[in-house]
Every structure is written in C-alpha cells, then in structure tokens.
C-alpha positions as CSV (number, residue, x, y, z in Angstrom):
1,M,0.9,4.2,-18.5
2,S,1.6,5.1,-14.9
3,I,-2.1,5.2,-14.0
4,S,-2.7,1.8,-15.7
5,Y,0.3,0.3,-13.9
6,A,-0.9,1.8,-10.5
7,S,-4.3,0.3,-11.2
8,Q,-2.7,-3.1,-11.6
9,T,-0.5,-2.8,-8.5
10,F,-3.2,-1.5,-6.2
11,S,-5.5,-4.3,-7.3
12,A,-2.7,-6.7,-6.4
13,A,-2.2,-4.9,-3.1
14,R,-5.9,-5.2,-2.3
15,R,-5.9,-8.9,-3.1
16,S,-2.9,-9.3,-0.7
17,L,-5.1,-8.0,2.1
18,M,-8.0,-10.3,1.5
19,L,-8.7,-13.2,3.9
20,P,-7.4,-15.8,4.5
21,H,-3.8,-14.8,4.8
22,P,-2.0,-18.0,3.8
23,K,1.4,-16.7,4.7
24,G,0.2,-14.7,7.7
25,E,-1.2,-11.2,8.1
26,T,2.3,-9.5,8.4
27,K,3.4,-11.1,5.1
28,S,0.2,-10.0,3.4
29,I,0.6,-6.4,4.6
30,A,4.3,-6.4,3.5
31,E,3.3,-7.6,0.1
32,A,0.6,-5.0,-0.2
33,F,3.2,-2.3,0.8
34,S,5.5,-3.6,-1.9
35,E,2.8,-3.5,-4.6
36,C,1.8,0.0,-3.5
37,S,5.4,1.2,-3.6
38,L,5.8,-0.1,-7.1
39,G,2.5,1.6,-8.2
40,L,3.4,4.9,-6.7
41,K,7.0,5.0,-7.9
42,E,6.4,6.7,-11.3
43,L,3.0,8.2,-10.7
44,N,2.6,11.8,-11.9
45,D,0.9,14.1,-9.4
46,S,-0.8,15.9,-12.3
47,D,-2.8,12.7,-13.0
48,L,-4.3,12.8,-9.5
49,D,-7.3,14.6,-7.9
50,E,-7.5,15.9,-4.4
51,S,-9.0,12.7,-3.0
52,S,-6.4,10.4,-4.5
53,K,-3.6,12.7,-3.3
54,A,-5.0,12.6,0.3
55,W,-5.2,8.8,0.2
56,I,-1.6,8.6,-1.1
57,K,-0.5,10.9,1.7
58,E,-2.2,8.7,4.3
59,L,-0.7,5.5,2.7
60,N,2.8,7.0,2.7
61,I,2.5,7.7,6.4
62,L,1.3,4.1,7.1
63,M,4.2,2.7,4.9
64,D,6.9,4.9,6.3
65,T,10.0,3.0,7.3
66,T,12.0,5.9,8.4
67,G,14.1,5.0,11.5
68,I,13.4,1.3,11.3
69,E,16.6,-0.8,11.4
70,D,16.5,-4.2,9.7
71,K,19.3,-5.9,11.7
72,D,18.2,-9.4,10.7
73,S,17.4,-8.6,7.0
74,R,13.7,-9.5,7.4
75,G,12.7,-6.5,5.2
76,L,11.6,-3.0,6.2
77,F,8.1,-3.5,5.0
78,T,7.8,-6.7,7.1
79,L,9.1,-4.8,10.2
80,R,6.7,-1.9,9.5
81,A,3.8,-4.2,9.1
82,E,4.5,-5.7,12.5
83,M,4.3,-2.3,14.0
84,L,0.8,-1.4,12.8
85,T,-1.9,-1.1,15.3
86,L,-5.4,-2.5,14.6
87,D,-6.7,0.9,13.8
88,Q,-3.8,1.5,11.3
89,K,-4.5,-1.9,9.7
90,I,-8.1,-0.8,9.2
91,D,-7.0,2.5,7.7
92,L,-4.5,0.7,5.5
93,S,-7.1,-1.6,4.1
94,R,-9.6,1.2,3.5
95,T,-7.0,3.4,1.9
96,I,-5.7,0.7,-0.5
97,N,-9.3,-0.2,-1.4
98,E,-10.2,3.5,-2.1
99,L,-7.1,3.9,-4.2
100,A,-7.6,0.6,-6.1
101,D,-11.2,1.7,-6.9
102,W,-10.0,5.2,-7.9
103,F,-7.3,3.9,-10.2
104,N,-9.7,1.3,-11.8
105,R,-12.2,4.1,-12.6
106,C,-9.5,6.2,-14.2
107,C,-8.2,3.6,-16.6
C-alpha cells in the first residue's frame, strides 16, 4: 500500500510543479513538498532500490526545514520554498519527476 500511496502523492507533487502556477511558484512548491512528505511518511526502505533511495535523500535535503522559524504562521514548507535557489528548484523538479516515474513503474 505504501508504494501505491507514494505513487499517488508524487504524481500530485509533479502536477503541482507544472506551469502555470495559478497560486504562484512558492505555493506550488510548498504543495509539492506537502505531497512528498505524505508519500514518504510510511514508505518502507526495503521497497526501494538504490536510485530511489538517492532521490529521496536529495529530496529530503531540499525539503529540510530545520532551523526555519515560522513567526508569522505562513507554513514551514512555504518558507523553505521561498529560500530555494533556481538550481535547487531545477533539482527539486527533476527529483520529484524521477521519483514519480519510479513509483509509477513499481505499482
């Protein structure tokens, strides 16, 4: 069930990143972070191969909210999304796409 659920959430995350961004790029990235977080929550490492583990590691680094203070209650994922560089946004899009494809192939 966790692979199937991850497939659904990563497909939703990929859709969040597609143009146009009706609510803005930051909101789209924050929504993708949320979907990815849900998909990874109950994922069992034994179901993964080395490529997917590497992509998940990269994704966790990009999504990391450690040390971010949300003084205005805007949401940690929103604040993290605002901090991403252009290169990180490219990496995020690529990584989510790779994982969405991988999960779709596994189901």
